[in-house]
C-alpha positions in Angstrom: 1.1 1.5 -5.9 -0.9 -1.2 -4.3 0.4 -3.2 -1.3 0.3 -6.4 -3.4 2.2 -4.7 -6.3 4.9 -3.5 -3.8 5.2 -7.0 -2.4 5.5 -8.5 -5.9 8.2 -6.0 -6.9 10.2 -6.7 -3.7 10.1 -10.5 -4.5 11.0 -10.0 -8.1 13.9 -7.7 -7.1 15.3 -10.2 -4.7 15.1 -12.8 -7.5 17.0 -10.5 -9.8 14.0 -10.0 -12.1 13.6 -6.2 -11.6 15.2 -3.6 -13.8 15.1 0.1 -14.2 16.7 1.9 -17.0 18.6 -1.2 -18.0 20.0 -1.8 -14.5 19.1 -4.6 -12.2 17.8 -3.3 -8.9 17.3 -5.1 -5.6 14.7 -4.6 -2.8 16.9 -2.1 -1.0 16.8 0.1 -4.0 13.1 -0.1 -3.9 13.0 0.9 -0.3 15.3 3.8 -1.0 13.0 5.1 -3.7 10.1 4.9 -1.2 12.2 6.8 1.4 13.2 9.5 -1.1 9.8 10.1 -2.7 8.2 13.5 -2.2 4.8 11.7 -1.7 4.1 8.1 -1.4 0.7 6.5 -1.9 0.0 2.8 -0.8 -3.4 1.6 -2.1 -5.6 -1.4 -1.5 -4.6 -2.2 2.0 -7.9 -4.2 2.5 -8.2 -5.8 -0.9 -7.8 -9.3 0.5 -9.6 -11.3 3.2 -6.2 -12.4 4.7 -2.7 -11.1 4.7 0.6 -13.0 4.7 3.4 -12.3 7.1 5.3 -10.9 4.2 2.5 -8.4 3.4 2.2 -7.5 7.1 5.9 -6.8 7.4 6.0 -4.9 4.1 3.2 -2.7 5.4 5.0 -2.1 8.7 8.3 -1.4 6.9 6.5 1.0 4.5 5.1 2.9 7.4 8.5 3.0 9.2 10.2 4.1 6.0 7.6 6.9 5.4 7.2 8.0 9.1 6.7 11.8 9.2 6.8 12.0 5.4 3.9 12.9 3.2 2.1 9.5 2.7 -1.4 8.4 1.8 -2.8 5.1 2.6 -5.9 4.0 0.8 -8.3 1.2 1.8 -11.8 0.3 1.2 -12.0 -0.8 4.8 -12.1 1.3 8.0 -9.6 1.1 10.8 -11.7 -1.4 12.7 -11.9 -3.8 9.7 -8.2 -3.2 8.9 -7.4 -4.1 12.6 -9.1 -7.5 12.1 -7.1 -8.0 8.9 -3.7 -6.9 10.4 -3.6 -6.1 14.1 -3.9 -3.2 16.4 -0.3 -2.2 16.1 -0.5 -1.7 12.4 -3.8 0.1 12.4 -2.8 2.2 15.3 0.1 3.5 13.1 -2.2 3.9 10.1 -4.6 5.9 12.0 -2.1 8.1 13.8 -2.4 10.9 11.1 -5.3 12.6 9.4 -8.0 10.0 8.6 -10.5 10.9 5.9 -13.4 8.8 5.2 -14.8 9.3 1.8 -18.2 7.7 1.2 -19.5 7.3 -2.3 -21.4 4.7 -4.3 -19.4 1.8 -5.5 -18.5 2.6 -9.1 -18.4 -1.1 -9.9 -22.1 -1.3 -9.4 -23.2 1.9 -11.1 -24.7 2.2 -14.4 -22.6 4.3 -16.6 -24.0 6.8 -19.2 -23.1 5.8 -22.8 -22.6 8.3 -25.6 -25.1 8.1 -28.4 
């Protein structure tokens, strides 16, 4: 999921607007699922130019919940750029594992082949 989607789900759960299989779930149920997942992927860490305190705290709690568990963090920004967006504490944690930099052309600007 994306960081903004996780934040929206947590807010909705605390307002009683989140259900799963017909049962209302709260934010702690979401955190429990994140903790129990075999693999967690958090995407779009650098999708905004600013982050709220809630987004920052959510990212830090996600990291703490998934500490030493298989987790992938995805961002279009490098650690230096993420440090400007969050802070050195958060990016130090994000960069503590294996960091893979994948460089490829931006698919949004590429001309796609059409079938004729």
